[in-house]
Backbone bond lengths (Angstrom), bond angles and torsions (degrees), N, CA, C in turn:
res aa  C-N    CA-C-N  psi(-1)  N-CA   C-N-CA  omega(-1)  CA-C   N-CA-C  phi
1 M - - - 1.449 - - 1.534 110.68 -
2 L 1.337 117.05 -41.86 1.442 121.62 -176.24 1.541 111.15 -64.00
3 S 1.336 117.06 -46.16 1.452 119.22 -178.07 1.525 110.91 -67.03
4 N 1.327 118.23 -39.09 1.461 119.80 176.75 1.511 112.13 -67.83
5 F 1.330 117.39 -34.46 1.464 121.25 174.37 1.524 109.50 -60.29
6 L 1.324 116.27 -46.25 1.459 120.67 -179.40 1.527 111.26 -61.76
7 I 1.332 116.52 -46.92 1.474 120.44 179.82 1.535 110.70 -59.47
8 A 1.339 115.08 -47.58 1.472 118.76 -178.37 1.537 111.27 -65.93
9 L 1.339 117.18 -37.96 1.472 120.03 179.15 1.497 110.72 -65.51
10 R 1.312 117.88 -48.71 1.452 121.09 -177.99 1.527 111.84 -63.58
11 E 1.323 116.27 -54.25 1.459 121.01 -178.19 1.519 111.30 -65.95
12 G 1.348 115.46 -39.81 1.450 119.76 -179.41 1.525 111.90 -65.55
13 L 1.320 116.27 -37.29 1.473 118.70 179.34 1.528 110.54 -70.26
14 E 1.323 116.56 -38.23 1.468 118.64 174.63 1.527 110.55 -58.78
15 A 1.334 116.74 -46.98 1.458 120.72 179.45 1.542 110.06 -62.67
16 S 1.329 117.22 -40.66 1.483 120.80 179.58 1.513 111.16 -63.18
17 L 1.323 117.21 -40.32 1.450 119.80 179.73 1.529 110.65 -67.54
18 I 1.320 117.15 -39.98 1.464 120.35 177.42 1.506 110.86 -62.63
19 I 1.360 116.57 -43.46 1.463 120.74 177.96 1.546 108.73 -63.00
20 G 1.326 116.66 -40.02 1.460 120.27 178.62 1.527 111.53 -61.15
21 I 1.329 116.93 -39.04 1.462 121.42 178.02 1.540 109.82 -64.72
22 L 1.329 116.10 -43.57 1.453 120.55 178.98 1.511 112.45 -61.94
23 V 1.348 115.80 -47.06 1.458 121.25 -179.20 1.537 110.54 -65.10
24 A 1.346 116.49 -45.16 1.445 120.97 -179.18 1.531 111.38 -59.65
25 F 1.332 117.08 -39.54 1.450 120.19 179.86 1.537 110.29 -64.38
26 V 1.336 116.94 -46.16 1.461 120.81 -178.15 1.521 110.77 -63.37
27 V 1.341 116.53 -43.96 1.472 121.26 -178.56 1.513 111.26 -65.38
28 R 1.310 116.91 -46.07 1.473 120.24 -172.88 1.513 113.07 -83.35
29 S 1.330 117.34 -8.92 1.455 119.67 173.37 1.521 111.83 -100.54
30 N 1.355 115.23 13.76 1.470 122.27 176.08 1.549 112.67 61.16
31 H 1.315 115.30 41.44 1.483 120.11 176.81 1.551 108.76 -125.20
32 R 1.334 115.40 46.56 1.467 119.76 -177.50 1.526 112.42 -56.86
33 R 1.321 117.52 -28.49 1.458 119.77 -179.68 1.531 111.17 -64.40
34 S 1.317 116.57 -18.26 1.461 120.18 -178.84 1.532 112.32 -87.99
35 L 1.334 116.71 -2.53 1.464 119.61 -179.45 1.533 111.56 -59.48
36 A 1.323 116.66 -39.41 1.463 121.04 -179.60 1.541 110.36 -61.14
37 L 1.336 116.53 -35.80 1.461 120.75 179.86 1.531 110.07 -70.01
38 V 1.333 116.50 -40.03 1.451 120.99 178.51 1.534 109.18 -62.62
39 W 1.331 117.39 -46.53 1.458 120.83 -179.01 1.533 110.75 -67.56
40 S 1.306 117.36 -28.44 1.491 120.54 175.41 1.524 109.77 -65.30
41 G 1.336 115.62 -42.41 1.472 119.16 177.78 1.512 112.23 -65.00
42 V 1.349 115.36 -39.73 1.478 119.85 177.60 1.509 111.05 -63.58
43 A 1.355 116.64 -44.54 1.460 121.39 179.74 1.527 110.38 -62.76
44 L 1.332 117.82 -40.42 1.449 121.28 179.45 1.524 110.42 -64.58
45 A 1.347 117.34 -36.99 1.460 121.76 178.02 1.524 109.69 -65.84
46 A 1.352 117.09 -41.03 1.460 120.51 -179.82 1.532 110.58 -65.84
47 I 1.314 117.23 -41.42 1.458 121.81 179.91 1.543 109.43 -64.13
48 T 1.333 115.53 -42.90 1.478 119.98 179.85 1.533 111.09 -62.05
49 S 1.342 115.77 -40.33 1.472 120.36 -178.41 1.530 110.35 -68.23
50 L 1.342 116.63 -41.25 1.456 119.97 177.41 1.523 110.63 -64.76
51 A 1.326 117.08 -40.05 1.462 120.85 179.09 1.524 110.37 -64.17
52 F 1.336 117.16 -37.87 1.449 120.89 178.58 1.523 111.28 -65.56
53 G 1.330 116.62 -42.44 1.461 120.48 176.76 1.522 111.99 -63.06
54 A 1.348 116.04 -40.58 1.466 120.45 177.38 1.526 110.86 -64.96
55 F 1.331 116.23 -38.95 1.464 120.31 178.78 1.532 110.96 -62.79
56 L 1.339 117.85 -42.41 1.438 121.86 179.23 1.525 110.86 -62.31
57 S 1.339 116.59 -46.07 1.465 121.48 -179.25 1.527 110.99 -64.81
58 F 1.329 116.79 -44.53 1.453 121.14 -179.93 1.510 111.11 -63.23
59 T 1.335 116.76 -46.33 1.447 120.30 -178.95 1.516 111.30 -61.43
60 S 1.319 116.98 -44.01 1.469 121.59 -179.82 1.531 110.81 -61.23
61 A 1.360 116.59 -39.26 1.463 120.50 -178.18 1.516 112.99 -70.59
62 Q 1.340 117.88 -24.26 1.449 121.30 -175.09 1.534 112.35 -89.21
63 L 1.308 118.56 -12.38 1.470 121.64 -175.11 1.503 111.87 -81.51
64 S 1.325 115.38 159.15 1.452 122.00 171.80 1.518 108.62 -68.66
65 P 1.327 119.12 163.79 1.470 120.46 179.10 1.553 112.63 -53.62
66 R 1.332 116.80 -43.21 1.459 118.57 179.11 1.513 111.29 -69.02
67 G 1.339 115.56 -41.59 1.458 119.52 178.09 1.525 112.31 -63.46
68 E 1.325 115.61 -36.66 1.467 119.78 177.78 1.522 110.97 -65.22
69 Q 1.343 116.71 -37.71 1.469 120.26 177.61 1.525 110.86 -63.85
70 I 1.326 117.17 -43.85 1.447 120.11 178.65 1.530 110.22 -64.38
71 F 1.322 116.10 -43.68 1.472 120.89 179.81 1.518 110.57 -63.06
72 A 1.337 117.60 -44.75 1.450 121.52 -179.08 1.534 111.20 -63.74
73 G 1.358 115.41 -43.49 1.455 119.41 179.08 1.518 113.06 -64.79
74 T 1.328 116.58 -41.33 1.452 121.92 -178.41 1.526 110.52 -68.77
75 T 1.323 117.76 -46.61 1.461 120.06 -180.00 1.522 111.30 -66.56
76 S 1.330 117.41 -31.76 1.482 119.88 177.33 1.514 110.38 -65.98
77 L 1.345 116.88 -43.43 1.481 119.82 177.34 1.517 110.30 -62.17
78 A 1.342 116.82 -41.87 1.466 120.99 179.54 1.540 110.32 -62.31
79 A 1.333 115.90 -42.39 1.465 120.07 -178.52 1.530 110.16 -66.01
80 V 1.314 118.31 -42.73 1.466 120.89 179.85 1.518 110.47 -63.06
81 S 1.338 116.84 -43.49 1.464 121.02 179.90 1.513 110.12 -63.25
82 L 1.326 117.67 -44.19 1.451 121.79 -177.52 1.534 111.87 -67.46
83 V 1.321 117.04 -42.92 1.450 120.34 -179.23 1.529 110.34 -68.67
84 T 1.325 117.18 -40.28 1.471 119.31 177.67 1.525 110.87 -61.32
85 W 1.339 115.98 -44.96 1.470 118.91 178.40 1.524 109.77 -63.91
86 M 1.354 116.88 -40.04 1.462 119.84 -175.57 1.536 112.97 -64.26
87 V 1.334 117.71 -43.80 1.464 118.23 -178.00 1.516 111.80 -66.65
88 F 1.325 117.20 -35.24 1.458 119.71 177.23 1.534 110.59 -72.69
89 W 1.343 115.82 -38.77 1.451 118.99 178.59 1.512 111.60 -62.02
90 M 1.324 117.27 -43.97 1.469 120.72 179.13 1.505 110.71 -66.07
91 K 1.321 117.24 -38.53 1.452 119.68 178.76 1.526 111.84 -61.70
92 N 1.340 116.10 -40.52 1.464 120.84 -174.82 1.526 113.86 -88.06
93 N 1.352 117.49 -17.01 1.456 119.81 -173.02 1.532 113.05 -119.11
94 A 1.315 118.86 -0.33 1.453 120.47 179.94 1.536 111.23 -57.36
95 R 1.319 116.34 -35.84 1.455 120.89 -177.48 1.531 112.52 -57.31
96 G 1.315 116.22 -42.24 1.463 118.71 -175.02 1.523 114.99 -104.55
97 L 1.360 116.60 9.02 1.454 120.11 -175.79 1.531 112.26 -63.17
98 R 1.330 116.73 -45.55 1.458 120.58 -179.78 1.529 111.45 -59.02
99 E 1.327 114.43 -48.44 1.466 119.43 179.70 1.505 112.59 -61.89
100 N 1.332 115.40 -38.02 1.456 120.60 179.84 1.548 111.36 -64.38
101 I 1.321 115.27 -45.76 1.481 119.36 179.00 1.518 110.57 -66.04
102 H 1.330 117.50 -42.87 1.466 120.50 177.68 1.521 111.27 -58.83
103 G 1.318 116.04 -41.50 1.459 119.53 179.45 1.538 111.90 -62.00
104 K 1.329 115.71 -41.67 1.460 118.47 -179.79 1.540 110.72 -69.01
105 M 1.322 116.61 -36.77 1.454 118.62 177.95 1.534 111.78 -67.44
106 E 1.291 117.12 -37.47 1.465 121.22 178.25 1.538 110.06 -62.66
107 Q 1.326 115.89 -38.29 1.465 119.85 177.44 1.521 111.75 -70.49
108 A 1.332 116.39 -34.07 1.471 120.82 -174.95 1.531 112.36 -77.32
109 L 1.323 117.71 -33.34 1.476 120.55 -174.62 1.524 113.96 -52.63
110 P 1.350 117.84 -51.28 1.471 116.77 -178.14 1.534 113.65 -74.51
111 M 1.321 118.08 -6.73 1.473 121.52 -176.21 1.519 112.52 -90.21
112 G 1.328 117.57 -10.22 1.446 118.83 174.82 1.528 115.01 109.14
113 K 1.335 114.69 -177.39 1.441 122.09 -172.60 1.541 114.35 -62.68
114 I 1.329 115.36 -45.34 1.463 119.79 -177.30 1.521 110.77 -60.87
115 A 1.339 115.40 -41.47 1.454 120.16 179.90 1.519 111.98 -61.63
116 L 1.319 117.28 -41.17 1.472 121.52 179.02 1.523 110.76 -66.12
117 I 1.323 115.39 -44.41 1.468 119.05 179.10 1.525 110.97 -60.37
118 L 1.323 116.81 -45.67 1.460 120.38 -178.85 1.514 112.04 -67.80
119 T 1.319 117.66 -36.61 1.474 120.56 177.75 1.526 110.36 -61.88
120 A 1.326 117.11 -46.67 1.459 120.24 177.09 1.519 111.35 -64.85
121 F 1.334 116.18 -40.04 1.460 120.38 179.69 1.541 111.25 -60.55
122 F 1.321 117.63 -51.08 1.464 119.65 -176.73 1.531 112.62 -71.11
123 A 1.334 116.72 -24.30 1.467 119.08 177.27 1.532 111.47 -68.98
124 V 1.344 116.23 -29.36 1.468 120.57 -174.19 1.528 113.37 -104.87
125 V 1.337 116.91 -30.91 1.465 118.93 -169.14 1.514 113.40 -64.27
126 R 1.334 117.21 -30.38 1.464 118.40 179.20 1.528 111.23 -60.10
127 E 1.330 116.23 -43.52 1.450 120.11 178.56 1.527 109.89 -62.48
128 G 1.317 117.16 -40.13 1.446 120.36 -178.19 1.519 113.36 -67.04
129 L 1.329 116.41 -43.19 1.467 120.64 179.19 1.523 110.90 -66.70
130 E 1.327 115.34 -40.46 1.475 120.37 175.75 1.523 110.56 -58.21
131 T 1.334 116.04 -46.81 1.443 121.24 -177.32 1.549 110.90 -63.60
132 S 1.337 116.10 -43.88 1.466 119.89 -179.68 1.525 110.98 -60.33
133 L 1.324 116.30 -46.29 1.470 120.25 -177.02 1.531 110.69 -66.57
134 F 1.331 116.64 -44.56 1.462 119.04 -175.89 1.538 110.16 -70.21
135 L 1.326 116.88 -39.65 1.467 119.77 178.44 1.540 111.33 -64.34
136 F 1.330 116.09 -39.34 1.456 120.25 179.26 1.554 110.42 -62.46
137 T 1.324 116.65 -48.86 1.453 119.80 -177.43 1.538 111.27 -70.34
138 N 1.352 116.40 -34.57 1.452 117.92 178.79 1.510 111.61 -68.20
139 A 1.346 116.76 -37.73 1.460 120.73 177.10 1.528 110.37 -61.41
140 K 1.332 117.17 -37.54 1.459 120.80 176.85 1.535 110.20 -66.03
141 T 1.321 116.16 -33.77 1.464 120.37 -177.33 1.532 111.93 -70.60
142 V 1.341 115.09 -41.23 1.487 117.50 -174.06 1.519 112.89 -84.87
143 H 1.353 118.14 -8.05 1.467 121.10 174.71 1.539 112.39 52.48
144 D 1.306 117.44 55.26 1.445 120.13 178.96 1.502 110.02 -128.32
145 N 1.331 117.47 177.97 1.453 119.23 -178.06 1.527 112.88 -110.80
146 S 1.293 118.99 -81.10 1.461 121.13 -174.17 1.528 113.32 -90.83
147 R 1.319 117.28 -22.87 1.478 118.50 -174.17 1.531 113.95 -63.26
148 P 1.345 120.19 -38.42 1.462 118.45 174.84 1.521 112.71 -57.70
149 L 1.331 116.83 -36.25 1.470 120.29 179.03 1.531 110.61 -67.66
150 I 1.323 117.22 -37.55 1.462 120.69 178.29 1.538 108.78 -64.08
151 G 1.334 116.28 -44.81 1.462 120.23 178.70 1.518 110.70 -61.12
152 L 1.343 117.85 -40.33 1.464 121.89 179.83 1.522 109.50 -61.55
153 V 1.327 117.68 -48.94 1.465 120.70 -177.16 1.523 111.99 -63.58
154 L 1.338 115.62 -44.56 1.484 119.47 179.49 1.515 111.79 -65.24
155 G 1.329 116.80 -39.71 1.461 119.93 178.78 1.517 112.16 -64.74
156 L 1.348 117.07 -43.83 1.467 120.46 178.92 1.518 111.68 -64.91
157 L 1.362 116.67 -40.10 1.461 119.78 178.12 1.528 110.78 -62.79
158 A 1.346 116.44 -43.15 1.457 120.04 179.81 1.529 110.46 -64.60
159 A 1.340 117.07 -39.56 1.468 121.38 178.94 1.531 111.15 -63.82
160 I 1.323 116.70 -42.79 1.465 120.01 179.67 1.523 111.47 -65.50
161 I 1.330 116.68 -42.67 1.487 120.32 178.03 1.508 110.68 -62.24
162 L 1.343 117.40 -46.11 1.459 121.50 178.51 1.516 110.77 -62.42
163 G 1.335 117.28 -43.32 1.455 121.20 -179.29 1.506 112.57 -61.54
164 I 1.327 116.80 -42.71 1.473 120.80 178.33 1.512 110.45 -65.97
165 A 1.329 116.73 -43.30 1.462 121.44 -179.19 1.520 110.58 -62.44
166 L 1.333 117.37 -41.63 1.456 121.36 179.73 1.527 109.97 -66.75
167 Y 1.321 116.54 -41.72 1.463 119.84 -179.15 1.520 111.19 -62.56
168 R 1.344 115.68 -38.75 1.471 119.98 -179.77 1.527 113.00 -85.68
169 R 1.324 115.77 2.10 1.472 121.39 -178.06 1.501 111.48 61.37
170 S 1.347 117.59 26.96 1.478 120.75 179.61 1.526 110.02 -74.18
171 I 1.319 117.12 -30.10 1.449 120.03 178.91 1.529 108.36 -132.96
172 K 1.304 115.92 161.76 1.463 121.19 175.98 1.508 108.51 -129.99
173 I 1.312 117.00 123.41 1.450 121.77 174.42 1.516 108.62 -130.66
174 N 1.304 116.23 154.71 1.473 121.04 176.81 1.524 106.49 -80.55
175 I 1.348 114.93 99.51 1.453 120.54 -175.65 1.529 111.52 -62.61
176 S 1.331 117.34 -38.09 1.461 120.74 179.96 1.522 111.06 -60.75
177 K 1.343 116.91 -46.06 1.450 119.91 178.91 1.510 111.32 -67.64
178 F 1.320 116.73 -38.71 1.455 120.86 179.31 1.520 109.90 -59.22
179 F 1.335 117.58 -48.41 1.448 120.07 -179.29 1.511 112.24 -70.51
180 A 1.342 117.27 -30.60 1.456 118.70 176.61 1.537 110.84 -64.14
181 I 1.345 115.96 -43.65 1.473 120.58 -179.49 1.536 111.08 -68.28
182 T 1.329 115.60 -49.58 1.470 118.73 -178.47 1.514 110.79 -69.28
183 G 1.321 118.18 -31.45 1.463 120.53 176.07 1.533 111.61 -63.85
184 T 1.319 115.64 -42.74 1.464 119.85 176.87 1.525 111.69 -62.80
185 A 1.320 115.38 -40.83 1.461 119.72 177.14 1.525 110.69 -65.60
186 L 1.332 119.02 -38.65 1.441 121.78 177.53 1.520 111.50 -63.82
187 I 1.325 116.43 -37.00 1.470 120.82 177.76 1.527 110.10 -63.38
188 I 1.320 116.85 -39.60 1.470 121.03 177.84 1.519 109.58 -65.46
189 V 1.322 117.00 -43.33 1.481 120.01 177.09 1.518 109.31 -62.44
190 A 1.322 116.80 -42.18 1.475 121.35 179.89 1.523 111.20 -60.91
191 A 1.331 116.61 -35.93 1.483 119.75 177.19 1.513 110.43 -62.27
192 G 1.359 117.07 -38.30 1.448 119.24 175.81 1.517 113.07 -65.18
193 V 1.343 115.75 -39.06 1.474 119.91 176.51 1.518 110.07 -64.75
194 L 1.328 118.02 -36.84 1.441 121.75 -179.85 1.517 111.16 -66.36
195 Q 1.316 117.34 -43.03 1.482 118.87 178.79 1.519 110.36 -67.28
196 H 1.351 116.92 -28.64 1.474 119.72 174.80 1.522 109.77 -67.43
197 A 1.340 117.46 -38.65 1.464 120.53 177.35 1.517 110.87 -61.68
198 V 1.344 115.73 -42.37 1.476 120.42 177.30 1.503 110.00 -60.25
199 M 1.334 116.81 -42.95 1.468 120.68 179.44 1.526 110.75 -59.72
200 E 1.346 117.65 -44.49 1.460 120.54 -179.22 1.521 110.28 -62.25
201 F 1.331 117.42 -44.26 1.470 120.55 179.07 1.509 112.42 -66.23
202 Q 1.349 116.83 -33.12 1.464 119.25 175.38 1.525 111.39 -69.33
203 D 1.310 117.01 -36.78 1.470 121.07 -177.47 1.517 112.01 -63.49
204 F 1.346 117.45 -34.26 1.483 116.10 -178.74 1.536 110.66 -103.81
205 G 1.357 116.18 14.62 1.471 120.60 168.19 1.507 116.80 87.60
206 A 1.335 118.01 7.43 1.460 119.72 178.77 1.535 112.23 -75.27
207 L 1.340 115.25 -26.34 1.470 120.36 178.02 1.524 108.78 -125.41
208 P 1.326 117.70 148.86 1.485 120.47 -177.36 1.518 111.44 -82.33
209 G 1.313 114.83 174.00 1.484 121.79 170.46 1.498 114.95 81.76
210 A 1.332 118.24 26.58 1.464 121.37 -177.21 1.528 111.93 -64.52
211 H 1.338 117.35 -25.15 1.465 120.34 -175.91 1.545 112.19 -109.64
212 A 1.328 116.29 3.82 1.480 120.10 177.70 1.518 109.55 -89.45
213 L 1.328 116.44 83.92 1.462 121.58 -174.25 1.514 111.36 -83.42
214 I 1.334 115.29 137.88 1.462 119.93 173.08 1.502 110.31 -90.55
215 W 1.337 118.03 -25.98 1.452 122.10 172.27 1.516 110.69 -155.30
216 D 1.313 114.17 159.91 1.471 121.73 175.60 1.516 107.56 -141.76
217 W 1.337 114.43 103.52 1.456 120.00 -177.20 1.526 110.74 -105.86
218 S 1.328 116.42 30.88 1.466 121.12 -177.44 1.521 111.76 -57.79
219 H 1.313 116.75 -29.43 1.457 120.15 -175.88 1.528 112.23 -102.13
220 A 1.323 115.92 8.62 1.485 119.98 178.72 1.540 109.56 -72.83
221 P 1.337 119.15 157.41 1.448 121.42 177.52 1.535 111.84 -53.51
222 T 1.304 115.98 137.61 1.474 120.13 -176.11 1.526 112.09 -58.74
223 A 1.316 118.18 -37.89 1.454 121.37 -178.20 1.535 111.56 -59.31
224 I 1.333 116.13 -41.62 1.464 120.36 -178.52 1.534 110.27 -66.78
225 T 1.314 116.49 -48.86 1.467 120.69 -177.94 1.533 110.55 -64.30
226 T 1.330 116.70 -36.04 1.467 119.60 178.57 1.518 111.69 -65.31
227 I 1.315 116.75 -42.13 1.474 121.73 178.34 1.523 110.31 -62.50
228 L 1.339 116.58 -46.67 1.478 120.13 -179.40 1.533 111.21 -63.59
229 S 1.324 115.91 -42.44 1.455 119.63 -178.66 1.532 110.49 -69.20
230 G 1.328 118.45 -40.08 1.435 121.77 -174.52 1.502 114.98 -80.67
231 T 1.368 118.68 -12.28 1.448 120.82 -179.27 1.530 112.27 -109.61
232 I 1.319 116.51 -53.30 1.471 118.11 -176.55 1.520 111.69 -114.71
233 G 1.308 118.87 5.05 1.454 121.68 172.71 1.513 114.43 76.75
234 I 1.306 117.75 16.14 1.474 121.01 179.32 1.535 109.55 -83.94
235 N 1.314 116.35 122.72 1.445 120.80 -177.53 1.522 111.45 -88.68
236 T 1.327 116.21 175.24 1.465 121.05 -178.62 1.533 111.72 -66.58
237 T 1.314 116.81 -24.54 1.473 120.66 174.76 1.519 108.58 -128.39
238 A 1.313 116.24 146.83 1.474 121.24 177.45 1.501 109.32 -150.00
239 T 1.320 115.28 142.24 1.454 119.97 178.06 1.523 109.62 -89.29
240 W 1.313 115.40 166.58 1.481 120.27 178.12 1.533 109.67 -61.02
241 L 1.339 117.27 -41.10 1.463 119.47 -179.05 1.532 111.59 -63.34
242 Q 1.324 116.66 -43.55 1.468 120.39 176.93 1.513 110.80 -57.90
243 F 1.318 115.91 -46.95 1.460 120.15 -177.40 1.526 111.72 -65.02
244 I 1.322 116.74 -43.31 1.476 120.38 -178.71 1.525 110.17 -63.45
245 I 1.323 117.41 -43.34 1.458 120.47 -179.78 1.533 110.62 -68.63
246 W 1.319 117.04 -37.76 1.469 121.78 176.34 1.534 110.68 -58.41
247 V 1.321 115.31 -50.23 1.487 120.71 -179.46 1.524 109.94 -65.31
248 A 1.339 117.50 -44.44 1.463 120.90 -177.32 1.527 111.24 -61.83
249 Y 1.340 116.70 -41.36 1.472 119.53 -179.56 1.532 109.20 -62.21
250 L 1.349 116.54 -48.79 1.472 118.69 -179.84 1.518 112.17 -60.76
251 A 1.331 116.25 -40.81 1.461 120.66 -178.47 1.537 111.84 -66.93
252 L 1.315 117.60 -33.47 1.448 121.94 -177.58 1.523 112.87 -84.27
253 V 1.339 117.79 -26.41 1.474 120.71 -171.32 1.522 112.88 -101.42
254 I 1.323 118.63 -43.29 1.458 120.56 -174.58 1.544 113.81 -63.65
255 P 1.350 120.40 -48.53 1.465 119.20 -178.48 1.543 114.26 -56.56
256 P 1.345 119.38 -49.10 1.466 116.54 177.96 1.512 112.98 -66.98
257 Y 1.340 118.10 -29.10 1.469 118.96 178.80 1.535 111.48 -68.46
258 L 1.323 115.42 -36.90 1.471 118.54 -179.31 1.515 113.68 -83.48
259 A 1.326 117.26 -8.22 1.474 120.75 176.08 1.508 109.33 -63.50
260 P 1.342 117.35 143.66 1.479 120.43 -176.40 1.537 110.94 -58.74
261 A 1.319 115.13 136.14 1.459 120.99 176.36 1.516 108.82 -88.28
262 K 1.323 115.38 158.20 1.444 120.09 -179.96 1.514 110.71 -77.96
263 A 1.324 116.29 114.57 1.466 123.10 171.73 1.516 113.50 44.65
264 R 1.328 115.82 59.14 1.457 119.15 176.70 1.523 110.21 -73.99
265 K 1.341 116.18 150.55 1.430 122.46 -177.70 1.524 110.11 -126.52
266 E 1.356 117.19 151.23 1.442 120.60 179.63 1.548 110.06 -60.61
267 L 1.330 115.12 138.65 1.454 120.98 178.60 1.510 108.92 -97.94
268 L 1.329 116.46 93.61 1.445 122.13 -178.53 1.511 110.45 -134.16
269 P 1.351 117.55 144.41 1.459 119.13 176.46 1.510 111.50 -64.11
270 A 1.283 118.09 136.35 1.457 121.27 179.76 1.506 109.22 -150.84
């Protein structure tokens, strides 16, 4: 639940801020009549993201055990790659995101309704698809039933509340620090998803060392194993290869992510 809450909070707040930038542009450029078109694009992006998540779940349920392992391993690798790229992209492009979105909206306004809807759609849908994929693979990693869904709902609600408060200037938070902290936490969650992908590939024989365990906590207290699984994706058993790749990923990704970015700017709707 905790890791899904974090994913939904981080991705949801990014989407909320992007929506805030879209709405602020329309309102402050005296095109309030276009707000319905912007919200139509946002709604279409949300529906597309939900449909993608449903497709992933349905496809996984229809596969054979071996096919499901291949699917789970492949989607986990895709999710880790996408999330890793996303946190670095946001770190390096937050400064110009507002101007970029404003520029696209300025181009879309004279082109008509469809252009505005599509501009809002493409501005938001990437966050939604990312969230669906990462949540799906993380839920597979933590091996739980309803709790990931609870974390998802709570995270999205918190993101929406924060997004509205920031748009209305009701609260002030350091967005750069917020994204740096949550980005680091997402990288840790992604490392757990990555080791889960390795486990899936080991299980169907694509990678060696399936029986070379570095630990076996099968008899450890349930509370401890649940916390480890739900936060950093560490399961009750892990092979040497899973552990080595987990450590290598964190060692290669976290230091450059935490390195100072060049002249970063607060990401706020204006």
